[in-house]
C-alpha positions in Angstrom: -16.4 -6.4 -21.9 -13.3 -8.2 -20.2 -13.2 -8.6 -16.5 -10.3 -6.5 -16.5 -11.8 -3.7 -18.2 -14.8 -3.8 -15.8 -12.6 -3.8 -12.9 -10.9 -0.8 -14.6 -14.0 1.5 -14.9 -15.1 0.2 -11.5 -11.9 1.6 -9.7 -11.9 4.6 -11.8 -15.8 5.1 -11.0 -15.0 4.6 -7.4 -12.3 7.4 -7.5 -14.6 9.7 -8.9 -16.6 9.2 -6.2 -14.4 9.5 -3.7 -12.8 12.6 -5.5 -16.2 14.0 -5.4 -17.0 13.1 -1.7 -13.5 14.9 -0.8 -14.1 18.0 -2.4 -17.6 18.4 -1.0 -16.4 18.2 2.7 -13.5 20.3 2.2 -15.9 22.8 0.7 -18.1 23.1 4.3 -17.0 25.4 7.1 -15.7 24.3 10.3 -18.3 24.0 12.5 -17.1 26.6 15.0 -16.3 29.5 13.0 -18.0 33.0 13.9 -19.6 34.0 10.8 -21.2 37.2 12.6 -21.1 40.3 10.0 -19.6 42.6 13.3 -16.1 41.8 14.8 -13.6 43.1 16.4 -9.9 43.9 15.4 -7.1 41.5 16.0 -5.8 44.4 18.1 -9.3 45.8 19.3 -8.7 49.2 17.3 -11.7 48.8 15.6 -14.8 47.4 15.5 -16.2 46.7 11.9 -19.4 45.5 10.1 -19.9 44.7 6.7 -23.3 44.4 4.8 -23.1 43.0 1.6 -25.3 44.2 -1.6 -27.6 42.3 -1.9 -27.7 41.3 1.8 -27.4 37.2 0.6 -24.2 37.0 -1.2 -24.5 35.0 -5.1 -22.0 32.9 -5.5 -20.8 33.8 -9.2 -22.0 37.4 -8.7 -19.8 40.8 -8.6 -21.2 42.4 -5.8 -20.7 45.7 -2.6 -20.0 45.6 0.1 -20.7 48.9 3.0 -17.8 48.6 5.6 -18.4 50.4 8.7 -15.7 50.9 10.9 -15.7 52.8 14.1 -13.6 52.7 17.7 -14.7 50.4 20.1 -16.0 53.2 22.3 -18.4 54.2 18.4 -16.4 56.9 17.4 -16.6 56.6 13.3 -13.3 55.8 11.3 -13.8 57.9 8.2 -10.1 58.8 7.1 -8.5 55.5 6.5 -6.6 53.2 4.4 -8.2 50.1 4.1 -7.0 47.1 2.2 -8.9 44.2 1.2 -7.7 40.6 1.0 -9.4 37.0 1.4 -9.1 33.7 -0.1 -10.5 30.1 0.6 -8.3 29.0 3.8 -9.2 25.0 3.0 -8.3 25.3 -0.7 -4.9 27.6 -0.5 -6.0 30.4 -2.8 -7.2 34.2 -2.6 -10.2 35.9 -4.0 -10.9 35.7 -7.9 -10.8 39.5 -8.2 -9.2 42.2 -6.4 -11.9 43.9 -4.4 -10.7 47.7 -3.0 -12.6 50.4 -0.8 -13.4 53.2 -3.6 -14.8 56.2 -1.5 -15.6 56.7 2.2 -19.1 57.8 2.7 -19.0 59.4 6.0 -19.9 58.1 9.9 -17.5 55.8 9.7 -18.9 53.6 6.1 -16.7 52.8 3.1 -17.6 51.7 0.0 -16.1 48.4 -1.0 -16.5 47.2 -4.8 -15.6 44.4 -6.6 -16.4 41.7 -4.2 -16.7 38.0 -5.5 -16.7 34.7 -4.6 -16.4 32.0 -7.4 -17.6 28.8 -5.6 -19.1 27.6 -2.7 -17.4 26.9 0.8 -15.3 28.8 3.5 -14.4 31.9 2.5 -12.3 34.6 4.4 -12.2 38.4 4.2 -9.7 40.6 5.9 -9.7 44.3 6.3 -6.1 46.0 6.5 -7.0 49.3 8.4 -4.4 52.2 9.0 -6.2 55.1 10.4 -6.0 57.9 13.2 -6.9 55.2 16.3 -3.8 52.8 14.7 -3.1 50.0 12.7 -5.3 46.7 13.0 -7.4 44.0 10.5 -10.5 42.4 10.7 -11.1 39.0 9.1 -14.6 37.6 8.7 -15.3 34.4 7.8 -18.3 33.5 5.1 -19.7 30.2 4.7 -21.6 30.6 0.9 
């Protein structure tokens, strides 16, 4: 191999190492994120709790969640229109699936199906809620 070719190979390999390091660092969640599974809505109308099934969220696997909704004083929110969105804020893309609430289970619980995360890193999942107490949204952070 010539010196020029060795330099070119070294440059390409170095760029690959830097790109890999950047990608790995960009998938880490910021240290100050609130990763709690119970959150108050942006307007304070609802308190929401997510319970993934199974409890450990596995990357690349389809799974379901139970979303529990209640007012801040503890009254369950059963009759609600709920939409689900989300994505990776650091990567600028949404969820790889279109999760949706498939049914109300009673006592403020709602079945969410179609949850899937296709890579490790920081994800957000937002529930937009419209029910008797008013409209609100709740965003959860996940560090997978």
